[in-house]
TIMARBA-923094 format. One record per residue (C-alpha): x, y, z; residue number from 1. Coordinates in nm, 4 decimals, m for minus. Layout:
N
{{X; Y; Z}; NUM}
...
END
This chain:
557
{{14.7203; 27.6813; 11.1963}; 1}
{{14.7966; 27.5056; 11.5248}; 2}
{{14.7322; 27.1338; 11.5629}; 3}
{{14.5178; 27.0048; 11.8482}; 4}
{{14.6870; 26.8800; 12.1619}; 5}
{{14.8173; 26.5249; 12.1293}; 6}
{{14.5940; 26.2570; 12.2772}; 7}
{{14.6886; 26.0553; 12.5812}; 8}
{{14.9513; 25.7933; 12.5085}; 9}
{{15.1632; 25.9971; 12.2662}; 10}
{{15.5154; 26.1049; 12.3494}; 11}
{{15.5685; 26.4262; 12.5467}; 12}
{{15.7626; 26.5898; 12.2649}; 13}
{{15.4973; 26.7449; 12.0433}; 14}
{{15.7310; 26.8124; 11.7515}; 15}
{{16.0052; 26.5793; 11.6413}; 16}
{{16.2871; 26.6706; 11.4046}; 17}
{{16.4005; 26.3585; 11.2220}; 18}
{{16.6932; 26.3268; 10.9847}; 19}
{{16.7828; 26.0418; 10.7492}; 20}
{{17.1577; 25.9657; 10.7330}; 21}
{{17.3268; 25.9837; 10.3941}; 22}
{{17.2630; 25.6583; 10.2069}; 23}
{{17.3835; 25.5299; 9.8692}; 24}
{{17.1571; 25.6385; 9.5865}; 25}
{{16.9522; 25.3705; 9.4093}; 26}
{{16.9248; 25.4466; 9.0395}; 27}
{{17.0727; 25.6965; 8.7953}; 28}
{{17.1669; 26.0468; 8.9032}; 29}
{{16.9301; 26.3341; 8.8309}; 30}
{{17.0120; 26.7020; 8.8005}; 31}
{{16.9258; 26.9065; 9.1088}; 32}
{{16.7209; 27.2231; 9.0954}; 33}
{{16.7546; 27.3582; 9.4482}; 34}
{{16.4416; 27.5719; 9.4324}; 35}
{{16.2161; 27.3074; 9.2829}; 36}
{{16.3607; 26.9596; 9.3212}; 37}
{{16.0774; 26.7960; 9.5146}; 38}
{{15.7394; 26.7427; 9.3495}; 39}
{{15.4614; 26.8220; 9.5995}; 40}
{{15.1180; 26.6791; 9.5071}; 41}
{{14.9594; 26.8998; 9.7765}; 42}
{{15.1256; 27.2230; 9.6651}; 43}
{{14.8033; 27.3995; 9.5611}; 44}
{{14.6022; 27.3141; 9.8735}; 45}
{{14.4904; 27.5791; 10.1181}; 46}
{{14.4884; 27.3571; 10.4266}; 47}
{{14.2964; 27.6193; 10.6261}; 48}
{{14.0000; 27.6159; 10.3858}; 49}
{{14.0001; 27.2763; 10.2145}; 50}
{{13.7409; 26.9977; 10.2309}; 51}
{{13.7972; 26.6235; 10.2634}; 52}
{{13.5851; 26.4347; 10.0106}; 53}
{{13.5490; 26.0532; 10.0510}; 54}
{{13.5755; 25.9005; 9.7049}; 55}
{{13.5995; 25.5711; 9.5194}; 56}
{{13.8219; 25.4895; 9.2227}; 57}
{{13.7292; 25.1196; 9.1903}; 58}
{{13.3883; 25.0301; 9.3268}; 59}
{{13.1206; 24.8159; 9.1654}; 60}
{{12.7414; 24.8524; 9.2112}; 61}
{{12.5726; 25.1932; 9.2386}; 62}
{{12.3163; 25.1253; 8.9666}; 63}
{{12.0081; 25.1455; 9.1876}; 64}
{{11.8943; 25.3931; 9.4520}; 65}
{{11.9203; 25.1199; 9.7163}; 66}
{{12.2822; 25.0537; 9.6252}; 67}
{{12.3673; 25.4236; 9.6147}; 68}
{{12.2069; 25.4670; 9.9574}; 69}
{{12.4496; 25.2093; 10.1039}; 70}
{{12.7482; 25.4127; 9.9892}; 71}
{{12.5929; 25.7361; 10.1137}; 72}
{{12.5511; 25.5663; 10.4522}; 73}
{{12.9246; 25.4914; 10.4443}; 74}
{{12.9967; 25.8595; 10.4008}; 75}
{{13.0951; 25.8608; 10.0339}; 76}
{{13.0168; 26.1859; 9.8565}; 77}
{{13.2046; 26.1311; 9.5302}; 78}
{{13.0462; 25.8487; 9.3310}; 79}
{{13.2716; 25.7117; 9.0557}; 80}
{{13.1279; 25.3618; 9.0200}; 81}
{{13.3206; 25.1327; 8.7854}; 82}
{{13.1198; 24.8432; 8.6483}; 83}
{{13.1725; 24.6065; 8.3557}; 84}
{{12.9813; 24.3784; 8.1169}; 85}
{{12.9405; 24.6288; 7.9693}; 86}
{{13.2291; 24.8494; 8.0825}; 87}
{{13.0189; 25.1632; 8.0724}; 88}
{{13.0089; 25.4669; 8.3026}; 89}
{{12.7397; 25.4757; 8.5716}; 90}
{{12.7026; 25.8437; 8.4933}; 91}
{{12.5339; 26.0823; 8.5206}; 92}
{{12.3590; 25.9935; 8.8423}; 93}
{{11.9782; 26.0072; 8.8141}; 94}
{{11.8533; 26.3631; 8.8354}; 95}
{{11.5863; 26.2759; 9.0905}; 96}
{{11.8502; 26.1180; 9.3152}; 97}
{{12.0753; 26.4224; 9.2889}; 98}
{{11.7838; 26.6499; 9.3764}; 99}
{{11.7319; 26.4520; 9.6977}; 100}
{{12.1059; 26.4500; 9.7722}; 101}
{{12.2537; 26.7703; 9.6288}; 102}
{{12.5851; 26.7213; 9.8104}; 103}
{{12.6741; 26.4219; 9.5922}; 104}
{{12.9257; 26.4473; 9.3100}; 105}
{{12.9278; 26.2023; 9.0188}; 106}
{{13.2040; 26.0975; 8.7801}; 107}
{{13.2210; 25.8711; 8.4766}; 108}
{{13.4335; 25.5608; 8.5266}; 109}
{{13.4390; 25.1988; 8.4104}; 110}
{{13.6601; 24.8920; 8.4466}; 111}
{{13.8286; 24.7897; 8.1212}; 112}
{{13.9624; 24.4374; 8.0732}; 113}
{{14.0177; 24.1442; 7.8325}; 114}
{{14.3184; 24.2814; 7.6456}; 115}
{{14.4852; 24.0731; 7.3776}; 116}
{{14.8360; 24.1431; 7.5083}; 117}
{{14.8062; 24.1793; 7.8885}; 118}
{{14.6169; 24.0277; 8.1784}; 119}
{{14.5315; 24.3738; 8.3123}; 120}
{{14.2246; 24.5476; 8.4475}; 121}
{{14.2209; 24.9261; 8.4591}; 122}
{{13.9793; 25.1998; 8.5565}; 123}
{{13.9480; 25.5316; 8.3771}; 124}
{{13.8358; 25.8025; 8.6195}; 125}
{{13.6532; 26.0757; 8.4306}; 126}
{{13.6498; 25.8852; 8.0997}; 127}
{{13.3379; 25.8438; 7.8893}; 128}
{{13.4665; 25.5247; 7.7253}; 129}
{{13.2092; 25.2453; 7.7105}; 130}
{{13.2968; 24.8990; 7.5813}; 131}
{{13.1686; 24.5443; 7.5900}; 132}
{{12.8474; 24.3562; 7.6440}; 133}
{{12.6945; 24.1318; 7.9067}; 134}
{{12.3918; 23.9048; 7.9246}; 135}
{{12.3357; 23.6341; 8.1866}; 136}
{{12.0639; 23.3689; 8.1866}; 137}
{{11.8659; 23.3550; 8.5101}; 138}
{{11.8410; 23.0539; 8.7387}; 139}
{{11.4814; 22.9701; 8.6424}; 140}
{{11.5664; 22.9442; 8.2717}; 141}
{{11.8816; 22.7438; 8.3471}; 142}
{{11.6793; 22.4819; 8.5346}; 143}
{{11.5100; 22.3421; 8.2214}; 144}
{{11.6785; 22.1106; 7.9695}; 145}
{{11.7291; 22.1776; 7.6877}; 146}
{{11.8338; 22.5308; 7.7722}; 147}
{{11.7418; 22.7408; 7.4678}; 148}
{{11.8273; 23.1088; 7.4558}; 149}
{{11.8820; 23.3962; 7.2129}; 150}
{{12.1569; 23.6505; 7.2797}; 151}
{{12.0533; 23.9611; 7.0883}; 152}
{{12.1892; 24.3034; 7.0005}; 153}
{{12.5341; 24.1782; 6.9003}; 154}
{{12.7858; 24.3304; 6.6624}; 155}
{{12.8716; 24.1116; 6.3649}; 156}
{{13.2409; 24.0271; 6.3275}; 157}
{{13.4285; 24.2290; 6.0657}; 158}
{{13.7945; 24.2555; 5.9669}; 159}
{{13.7725; 24.6359; 5.9986}; 160}
{{13.6926; 24.6232; 6.3737}; 161}
{{13.7336; 24.2572; 6.4727}; 162}
{{13.7351; 24.3214; 6.8487}; 163}
{{13.3754; 24.4449; 6.8357}; 164}
{{13.2452; 24.1109; 6.7033}; 165}
{{13.4181; 23.8743; 6.9490}; 166}
{{13.2317; 23.7461; 7.2574}; 167}
{{13.2957; 23.5022; 7.5408}; 168}
{{13.0475; 23.2333; 7.6427}; 169}
{{13.0838; 23.1078; 8.0004}; 170}
{{12.9099; 22.7870; 8.1021}; 171}
{{12.9406; 22.6326; 8.4465}; 172}
{{12.8103; 22.2820; 8.5147}; 173}
{{12.7746; 22.1117; 8.8513}; 174}
{{12.7167; 21.7402; 8.9024}; 175}
{{12.3961; 21.6486; 9.0827}; 176}
{{12.5079; 21.2891; 9.1121}; 177}
{{12.7749; 21.0859; 8.9363}; 178}
{{12.9864; 20.7751; 8.9730}; 179}
{{13.3160; 20.6656; 8.8273}; 180}
{{13.1255; 20.4727; 8.5614}; 181}
{{12.8857; 20.7525; 8.4623}; 182}
{{13.0131; 21.1061; 8.4138}; 183}
{{12.7263; 21.3211; 8.2853}; 184}
{{12.7975; 21.5803; 8.0187}; 185}
{{12.6106; 21.8452; 7.8251}; 186}
{{12.5987; 21.9150; 7.4513}; 187}
{{12.6244; 22.2706; 7.3186}; 188}
{{12.5111; 22.3952; 6.9775}; 189}
{{12.5342; 22.7566; 6.8590}; 190}
{{12.3900; 22.9318; 6.5566}; 191}
{{12.5124; 23.2775; 6.4573}; 192}
{{12.8728; 23.2392; 6.5752}; 193}
{{13.1900; 23.0402; 6.5151}; 194}
{{13.4469; 22.9418; 6.7744}; 195}
{{13.7688; 23.1455; 6.7590}; 196}
{{14.1202; 23.1637; 6.9052}; 197}
{{14.1329; 23.4765; 7.1224}; 198}
{{14.5135; 23.4791; 7.1463}; 199}
{{14.5715; 23.4212; 6.7742}; 200}
{{14.4048; 23.7190; 6.6039}; 201}
{{14.0591; 23.5638; 6.6614}; 202}
{{14.1338; 23.2860; 6.4105}; 203}
{{13.8191; 23.0978; 6.3036}; 204}
{{13.7964; 22.7550; 6.4702}; 205}
{{13.4747; 22.6485; 6.3032}; 206}
{{13.1153; 22.5915; 6.4101}; 207}
{{12.9975; 22.4771; 6.7517}; 208}
{{12.7770; 22.1712; 6.6977}; 209}
{{12.6954; 21.9190; 6.9675}; 210}
{{13.0089; 22.0202; 7.1545}; 211}
{{13.0496; 21.8044; 7.4682}; 212}
{{13.0888; 21.9932; 7.7972}; 213}
{{13.1946; 21.8121; 8.1144}; 214}
{{13.1397; 21.9167; 8.4761}; 215}
{{13.3178; 22.2387; 8.5642}; 216}
{{13.3630; 22.5848; 8.4122}; 217}
{{13.4064; 22.6254; 8.0380}; 218}
{{13.4814; 22.9390; 7.8341}; 219}
{{13.4425; 22.9587; 7.4577}; 220}
{{13.5472; 23.2599; 7.2507}; 221}
{{13.3174; 23.3289; 6.9584}; 222}
{{13.3141; 23.5520; 6.6504}; 223}
{{12.9644; 23.6413; 6.5432}; 224}
{{12.8199; 23.5769; 6.1982}; 225}
{{12.4824; 23.7330; 6.2824}; 226}
{{12.3489; 23.9937; 6.5293}; 227}
{{12.1849; 23.7114; 6.7278}; 228}
{{12.3423; 23.3964; 6.8720}; 229}
{{12.0958; 23.1116; 6.9224}; 230}
{{12.2109; 22.8655; 7.1855}; 231}
{{12.0902; 22.5149; 7.2664}; 232}
{{12.2360; 22.3334; 7.5671}; 233}
{{12.1165; 21.9757; 7.6163}; 234}
{{12.2005; 21.8189; 7.9504}; 235}
{{12.0656; 21.5398; 8.1755}; 236}
{{11.8723; 21.7268; 8.4422}; 237}
{{11.9019; 21.4275; 8.6745}; 238}
{{12.2797; 21.4422; 8.6622}; 239}
{{12.3748; 21.8056; 8.5920}; 240}
{{12.2876; 22.1535; 8.7091}; 241}
{{12.3704; 22.4659; 8.5057}; 242}
{{12.4966; 22.7131; 8.7653}; 243}
{{12.6073; 22.9809; 8.5170}; 244}
{{12.5461; 23.0632; 8.1541}; 245}
{{12.6356; 23.4051; 8.0170}; 246}
{{12.7637; 23.5827; 7.7075}; 247}
{{13.0177; 23.8530; 7.7865}; 248}
{{13.2488; 24.0870; 7.6005}; 249}
{{13.5523; 24.2906; 7.7035}; 250}
{{13.7719; 24.5304; 7.5094}; 251}
{{13.9423; 24.2578; 7.2983}; 252}
{{14.2205; 24.4974; 7.1941}; 253}
{{14.5822; 24.5735; 7.2889}; 254}
{{14.6036; 24.7747; 7.6094}; 255}
{{14.7668; 25.0741; 7.4377}; 256}
{{14.4705; 25.1109; 7.2025}; 257}
{{14.2249; 25.1065; 7.4920}; 258}
{{14.4358; 25.3499; 7.6961}; 259}
{{14.4217; 25.5948; 7.4011}; 260}
{{14.0473; 25.5503; 7.3652}; 261}
{{13.9950; 25.6108; 7.7370}; 262}
{{14.2162; 25.9184; 7.7526}; 263}
{{14.1688; 26.0866; 7.4133}; 264}
{{13.8674; 25.9185; 7.2562}; 265}
{{13.8316; 25.7846; 6.9022}; 266}
{{13.6021; 25.8082; 6.6021}; 267}
{{13.3635; 25.5167; 6.5501}; 268}
{{13.1252; 25.5305; 6.2548}; 269}
{{13.1567; 25.9076; 6.2443}; 270}
{{13.0843; 25.9547; 6.6149}; 271}
{{13.3228; 26.0455; 6.8950}; 272}
{{13.3598; 25.7762; 7.1606}; 273}
{{13.5458; 25.7774; 7.4919}; 274}
{{13.7950; 26.0373; 7.6077}; 275}
{{13.8204; 26.2265; 7.9350}; 276}
{{13.5276; 26.4480; 8.0284}; 277}
{{13.7667; 26.7091; 8.1716}; 278}
{{14.1077; 26.7320; 7.9986}; 279}
{{14.2584; 26.8633; 8.3239}; 280}
{{14.1228; 26.5879; 8.5479}; 281}
{{14.1043; 26.2148; 8.5973}; 282}
{{14.3066; 25.9394; 8.4358}; 283}
{{14.3857; 25.5690; 8.4479}; 284}
{{14.4405; 25.3475; 8.7536}; 285}
{{14.6058; 25.0045; 8.7267}; 286}
{{14.3938; 24.7619; 8.9251}; 287}
{{14.4962; 24.4823; 9.1676}; 288}
{{14.8587; 24.4734; 9.0412}; 289}
{{14.9525; 24.1116; 9.1130}; 290}
{{15.2372; 24.1183; 8.8568}; 291}
{{15.5980; 24.2314; 8.8721}; 292}
{{15.7543; 24.5763; 8.8346}; 293}
{{15.8256; 24.5370; 8.4637}; 294}
{{15.4605; 24.4548; 8.3961}; 295}
{{15.3590; 24.8096; 8.4896}; 296}
{{15.6460; 25.0434; 8.4029}; 297}
{{15.5571; 25.0577; 8.0316}; 298}
{{15.1986; 25.1422; 8.1254}; 299}
{{15.3007; 25.4164; 8.3688}; 300}
{{15.5378; 25.5570; 8.1058}; 301}
{{15.2709; 25.5488; 7.8329}; 302}
{{15.1104; 25.8779; 7.9319}; 303}
{{15.1253; 26.1056; 8.2406}; 304}
{{14.7499; 26.0536; 8.2731}; 305}
{{14.8191; 25.6930; 8.3740}; 306}
{{14.8051; 25.7875; 8.7392}; 307}
{{14.9221; 25.4901; 8.9426}; 308}
{{14.8408; 25.1542; 9.0979}; 309}
{{14.6101; 25.0185; 9.3644}; 310}
{{14.8044; 24.9824; 9.6880}; 311}
{{14.5071; 24.8406; 9.8810}; 312}
{{14.2259; 24.6364; 9.7282}; 313}
{{14.0010; 24.4723; 9.9875}; 314}
{{13.8815; 24.2056; 9.7447}; 315}
{{14.2366; 24.0926; 9.6625}; 316}
{{14.3823; 24.0324; 10.0074}; 317}
{{14.4177; 24.3968; 10.1071}; 318}
{{14.7773; 24.4968; 10.0347}; 319}
{{14.7828; 24.2166; 9.7806}; 320}
{{14.9573; 23.8939; 9.6946}; 321}
{{15.1709; 23.8175; 9.3895}; 322}
{{15.0146; 23.4696; 9.3833}; 323}
{{14.6783; 23.5912; 9.2682}; 324}
{{14.3613; 23.7426; 9.3994}; 325}
{{14.3228; 23.5552; 9.7257}; 326}
{{14.6226; 23.4954; 9.9486}; 327}
{{14.6191; 23.1893; 10.1725}; 328}
{{14.9293; 23.2967; 10.3635}; 329}
{{14.9019; 23.3013; 10.7413}; 330}
{{15.0797; 23.6372; 10.7536}; 331}
{{14.9212; 23.9356; 10.5787}; 332}
{{15.0512; 23.9786; 10.2209}; 333}
{{15.1915; 24.3124; 10.1026}; 334}
{{15.2820; 24.2701; 9.7348}; 335}
{{15.0937; 24.5802; 9.6129}; 336}
{{15.2450; 24.7905; 9.8913}; 337}
{{15.6013; 24.6778; 9.8166}; 338}
{{15.5435; 24.7224; 9.4426}; 339}
{{15.4385; 25.0848; 9.5013}; 340}
{{15.7708; 25.1674; 9.6655}; 341}
{{15.9639; 24.9728; 9.4011}; 342}
{{15.8006; 25.1841; 9.1301}; 343}
{{15.8659; 25.5065; 9.3210}; 344}
{{16.2309; 25.4096; 9.3704}; 345}
{{16.2762; 25.4198; 8.9907}; 346}
{{16.1914; 25.7918; 8.9969}; 347}
{{15.8486; 25.7481; 8.8398}; 348}
{{15.5449; 25.9364; 8.9615}; 349}
{{15.2872; 25.6830; 9.0794}; 350}
{{14.9821; 25.7698; 9.2891}; 351}
{{14.8540; 25.5034; 9.5274}; 352}
{{14.4839; 25.4095; 9.5307}; 353}
{{14.2866; 25.2442; 9.8124}; 354}
{{13.9669; 25.0606; 9.7164}; 355}
{{13.7074; 24.8028; 9.8124}; 356}
{{13.6481; 24.6753; 9.4550}; 357}
{{13.3528; 24.4306; 9.4590}; 358}
{{13.3638; 24.4065; 9.8378}; 359}
{{13.0940; 24.6529; 9.9382}; 360}
{{13.1491; 24.6349; 10.3121}; 361}
{{13.5253; 24.6071; 10.3171}; 362}
{{13.7771; 24.8849; 10.3726}; 363}
{{13.9696; 25.1218; 10.1507}; 364}
{{13.8824; 25.4625; 10.0120}; 365}
{{14.0495; 25.7705; 9.8666}; 366}
{{14.0026; 26.1018; 10.0476}; 367}
{{14.0216; 26.3898; 9.8004}; 368}
{{14.1495; 26.7223; 9.9332}; 369}
{{13.9474; 26.9832; 9.7457}; 370}
{{13.8620; 27.3537; 9.7751}; 371}
{{13.5295; 27.4505; 9.9389}; 372}
{{13.2518; 27.3082; 9.7223}; 373}
{{12.9330; 27.4658; 9.8545}; 374}
{{12.9398; 27.7678; 9.6237}; 375}
{{13.0365; 27.5745; 9.3089}; 376}
{{12.7915; 27.4518; 9.0476}; 377}
{{12.7671; 27.0824; 8.9710}; 378}
{{13.0088; 27.0735; 8.6778}; 379}
{{13.2685; 27.2713; 8.8740}; 380}
{{13.2423; 27.0329; 9.1691}; 381}
{{13.2830; 26.7365; 8.9354}; 382}
{{13.5895; 26.8986; 8.7806}; 383}
{{13.7411; 26.9772; 9.1224}; 384}
{{13.7218; 26.6115; 9.2262}; 385}
{{13.8726; 26.4788; 8.9030}; 386}
{{14.1505; 26.7380; 8.9123}; 387}
{{14.2398; 26.6342; 9.2674}; 388}
{{14.2913; 26.2811; 9.1360}; 389}
{{14.5076; 26.4083; 8.8506}; 390}
{{14.7317; 26.6162; 9.0810}; 391}
{{14.7546; 26.3510; 9.3522}; 392}
{{14.5762; 26.5792; 9.5997}; 393}
{{14.4292; 26.2896; 9.7968}; 394}
{{14.5299; 26.0305; 10.0520}; 395}
{{14.4384; 25.6689; 10.1161}; 396}
{{14.2348; 25.5531; 10.4143}; 397}
{{14.2171; 25.2018; 10.5605}; 398}
{{14.0042; 25.2497; 10.8675}; 399}
{{13.8720; 25.0485; 11.1573}; 400}
{{13.5269; 24.8974; 11.1127}; 401}
{{13.2556; 25.0519; 11.3267}; 402}
{{13.0876; 24.8161; 11.5731}; 403}
{{12.8064; 24.8417; 11.8240}; 404}
{{12.8261; 24.7509; 12.1929}; 405}
{{12.7803; 24.3832; 12.1055}; 406}
{{13.0660; 24.3894; 11.8535}; 407}
{{12.8488; 24.3716; 11.5421}; 408}
{{12.9682; 24.5682; 11.2379}; 409}
{{12.7409; 24.8670; 11.1774}; 410}
{{12.7167; 25.1842; 10.9696}; 411}
{{12.9162; 25.3866; 10.8765}; 412}
{{13.1441; 25.0798; 10.8444}; 413}
{{13.4946; 25.2037; 10.7479}; 414}
{{13.4286; 25.5761; 10.7557}; 415}
{{13.6829; 25.7757; 10.9582}; 416}
{{13.7629; 26.1437; 11.0118}; 417}
{{14.1307; 26.0658; 11.0744}; 418}
{{14.3162; 26.2772; 10.8208}; 419}
{{14.6243; 26.4720; 10.7318}; 420}
{{14.5581; 26.8184; 10.8695}; 421}
{{14.8580; 26.9623; 10.6892}; 422}
{{15.1464; 26.8337; 10.4752}; 423}
{{15.3898; 27.0936; 10.3513}; 424}
{{15.7474; 27.1487; 10.2449}; 425}
{{15.9598; 27.3716; 10.4677}; 426}
{{16.2097; 27.5823; 10.2699}; 427}
{{16.5048; 27.8032; 10.3562}; 428}
{{16.5439; 28.1685; 10.2557}; 429}
{{16.6772; 28.0640; 9.9137}; 430}
{{16.3702; 27.8462; 9.8467}; 431}
{{16.5488; 27.5138; 9.8908}; 432}
{{16.3383; 27.2358; 10.0465}; 433}
{{16.4766; 27.1521; 10.3908}; 434}
{{16.2065; 26.9464; 10.5615}; 435}
{{15.8657; 26.7879; 10.5256}; 436}
{{15.6159; 26.8947; 10.7919}; 437}
{{15.3099; 26.6835; 10.8777}; 438}
{{15.0238; 26.7082; 11.1223}; 439}
{{14.7245; 26.4769; 11.1602}; 440}
{{14.3885; 26.5172; 11.3304}; 441}
{{14.0350; 26.3829; 11.3507}; 442}
{{14.0969; 26.0459; 11.5124}; 443}
{{13.8418; 25.9004; 11.7517}; 444}
{{14.0260; 25.9896; 12.0722}; 445}
{{13.7962; 25.7690; 12.2769}; 446}
{{13.8693; 25.4510; 12.0837}; 447}
{{14.2015; 25.5334; 11.9134}; 448}
{{14.3885; 25.7854; 12.1316}; 449}
{{14.7427; 25.6958; 12.0185}; 450}
{{14.9036; 25.8174; 11.6949}; 451}
{{15.2153; 25.7273; 11.5046}; 452}
{{15.3569; 25.9070; 11.1984}; 453}
{{15.6018; 25.7297; 10.9672}; 454}
{{15.8203; 25.8718; 10.6912}; 455}
{{15.8971; 25.6208; 10.4158}; 456}
{{16.1628; 25.6561; 10.1431}; 457}
{{16.3273; 25.4279; 9.8895}; 458}
{{16.5417; 25.3061; 10.1813}; 459}
{{16.2366; 25.1935; 10.3800}; 460}
{{16.1043; 25.3511; 10.7003}; 461}
{{16.3327; 25.6503; 10.7502}; 462}
{{16.1824; 25.7892; 11.0708}; 463}
{{15.8950; 25.7390; 11.3139}; 464}
{{15.7251; 25.9867; 11.5467}; 465}
{{15.4755; 25.8896; 11.8154}; 466}
{{15.2990; 26.2238; 11.7963}; 467}
{{15.0283; 26.4059; 11.6019}; 468}
{{15.2824; 26.6388; 11.4426}; 469}
{{15.6311; 26.5762; 11.3066}; 470}
{{15.8971; 26.7202; 11.0829}; 471}
{{16.1338; 26.5192; 10.8637}; 472}
{{16.4623; 26.6843; 10.7632}; 473}
{{16.5275; 26.6197; 10.3953}; 474}
{{16.8776; 26.4742; 10.3597}; 475}
{{17.1098; 26.6012; 10.0880}; 476}
{{17.4493; 26.4894; 9.9668}; 477}
{{17.7640; 26.7022; 9.9627}; 478}
{{17.6556; 26.8567; 9.6303}; 479}
{{17.3232; 26.9649; 9.7808}; 480}
{{17.1199; 26.7058; 9.5937}; 481}
{{16.8273; 26.5300; 9.7598}; 482}
{{16.9225; 26.1763; 9.8580}; 483}
{{16.5848; 25.9911; 9.8709}; 484}
{{16.4046; 25.9321; 9.5416}; 485}
{{16.0772; 25.9924; 9.7250}; 486}
{{15.9256; 26.0540; 10.0648}; 487}
{{15.5749; 25.9566; 10.1609}; 488}
{{15.3929; 25.9650; 10.4938}; 489}
{{15.1851; 25.7095; 10.6807}; 490}
{{14.9930; 25.7665; 11.0025}; 491}
{{14.8230; 25.5200; 11.2359}; 492}
{{14.5618; 25.5965; 11.5023}; 493}
{{14.5224; 25.3030; 11.7376}; 494}
{{14.3775; 25.1968; 12.0762}; 495}
{{14.5631; 25.1523; 12.4028}; 496}
{{14.4803; 24.7787; 12.4052}; 497}
{{14.4035; 24.4986; 12.1613}; 498}
{{14.2983; 24.1333; 12.1701}; 499}
{{14.0622; 24.1989; 12.4569}; 500}
{{14.2897; 24.3988; 12.6824}; 501}
{{14.6550; 24.3377; 12.5933}; 502}
{{14.8573; 24.6630; 12.5977}; 503}
{{14.9140; 24.8238; 12.2598}; 504}
{{15.2219; 25.0399; 12.3056}; 505}
{{15.4139; 25.2703; 12.0706}; 506}
{{15.7080; 25.0287; 12.0923}; 507}
{{15.4860; 24.7418; 11.9773}; 508}
{{15.3453; 24.9447; 11.6892}; 509}
{{15.6909; 25.0593; 11.5769}; 510}
{{15.7917; 24.6984; 11.5222}; 511}
{{15.4922; 24.6118; 11.3026}; 512}
{{15.4410; 24.6568; 10.9292}; 513}
{{15.1331; 24.8391; 10.8045}; 514}
{{15.0018; 24.5056; 10.6769}; 515}
{{15.0143; 24.3740; 11.0337}; 516}
{{14.8703; 24.6950; 11.1800}; 517}
{{14.5776; 24.6783; 10.9368}; 518}
{{14.4798; 24.3498; 11.1057}; 519}
{{14.4965; 24.4672; 11.4680}; 520}
{{14.1752; 24.3457; 11.6304}; 521}
{{13.9890; 24.2597; 11.9483}; 522}
{{13.7627; 23.9929; 11.7994}; 523}
{{13.6917; 23.7941; 11.4876}; 524}
{{13.3753; 23.7338; 11.2918}; 525}
{{13.2572; 23.4186; 11.1179}; 526}
{{13.3022; 23.4581; 10.7443}; 527}
{{12.9711; 23.5463; 10.5862}; 528}
{{12.8086; 23.6751; 10.9061}; 529}
{{12.7983; 23.9228; 10.7450}; 530}
{{13.0261; 23.8700; 10.4433}; 531}
{{13.2413; 24.1809; 10.4634}; 532}
{{13.5663; 24.0374; 10.3380}; 533}
{{13.5141; 23.8629; 10.0038}; 534}
{{13.6801; 23.5242; 9.9831}; 535}
{{13.9823; 23.4943; 10.2119}; 536}
{{14.0913; 23.1450; 10.3095}; 537}
{{14.0329; 23.2110; 10.6793}; 538}
{{13.7037; 23.0869; 10.8229}; 539}
{{13.7163; 23.3700; 11.0735}; 540}
{{13.8297; 23.7245; 10.9974}; 541}
{{13.9668; 23.9946; 11.2301}; 542}
{{13.7536; 24.3037; 11.2840}; 543}
{{14.0113; 24.5852; 11.2509}; 544}
{{14.0469; 24.8469; 11.5256}; 545}
{{14.3135; 25.0858; 11.3859}; 546}
{{14.2895; 25.3695; 11.1322}; 547}
{{14.5681; 25.4036; 10.8754}; 548}
{{14.6188; 25.6884; 10.6277}; 549}
{{14.8728; 25.7156; 10.3452}; 550}
{{14.9918; 26.0290; 10.1682}; 551}
{{15.0879; 26.0454; 9.8043}; 552}
{{15.4629; 26.0546; 9.7406}; 553}
{{15.6817; 26.3625; 9.7346}; 554}
{{15.9099; 26.2796; 9.4422}; 555}
{{16.2624; 26.3981; 9.3713}; 556}
{{16.2741; 26.5718; 9.0318}; 557}
END
């Protein structure tokens, strides 16, 4: 299938043959199988008949029709909402809603957290696992002292399943007025639970009676002695305000145990719990990976259904910072992005996920490449989407934000039709992979007429083409073995100008990282007007003008 003519601003050469020079190999040698030594996540795709399905792997909300309508307006058609407290699937979607919107596809998913041996959050696409509990006291009830409340429907602590009877009480106090001489404090008393040590096998720390709480946030871990916890919080209303009071529960187990429950299910009181809805589809994603390489390799090696890491998470500084959720660096951070390539350089398979997380109006989505869906029944469409995730038949999108003539952000927000039109492996007569061919299409040629394609390997950016179609010659050593541990493809569609008229040339773009390109802008918006970007340190935030897409890796095997 022929690609469309390149837009104005691209190079005259429509096709570009690019070769990577022989480089020293990073890592242990692997045996070469000339006919099948490059794993292709897109191998089963019929690019002439496929559909592109906007999807979410880590997105909160979606529990009301109004919330679901927002994501429909953004162009999402695969709803895999992942909430917590409790960490339970928002699935199936309401039947009445599906009848009004028959093109929608649902999927079970939930965010699991609070492990006893790791500071990890993970999502389980397609898993029916439900864990935890959550109950928050509203602002009206918090305004009266003493604050008296009953948390009901709890599981009593037992040695047989201790994690099910451990809860976390969060209390946040704010000073109304105070001086150095008078520091107001509250007093907390609980009935029906004992304090415990979360990191020491939930060891009993005794009753909570008239426990003093100072200004600030306090967390107490509790093991229940009854199915109801009665709480009394006495505080001076003239000096303190209770801004949060909630009882929450996570998984409270080692991560391996929860991975098994998510993937394969488990028996609880004679009933099956958790497990993947479709054994051929879905799996686990490792969320906002702020840690180091060694923090994640054991998890990726645990099971092939542990699919990969988040490469872009809008809530956590986009491409991510190793310092925590919110980077205050002047330059855009790229810890998640660099970690992805570091993992791939070890020879591991690791899909990359692109998400908004809690940030409803941010950027980041996964575009599933699926067979035609119109003639499939609902369960078959659900299976097709989950199986695309399992195979890696999707790509990441970080798109420009739509604006009106006045520069205000409007629907469909970060939706874009910019896509990979074809990604395939070129082979010689003997079946040996010789090149990777790529073409892109669908960009807004009025606003983003210029295109750049990049080929990335374990040695960094191996080649760049300023065109809508390119071919990358796969380098081999003297023994005929593939040199790069992986190859993946990035493409950028961008305007001819930025910052209100400054030229935006291919030479300029070539010199910029994707983290910098993701921030190309013409104007900025005051934070919170509207609040599209979570909690960055900047008081003003760029409104992005470029579309970026990211393939899954082609891995040497």
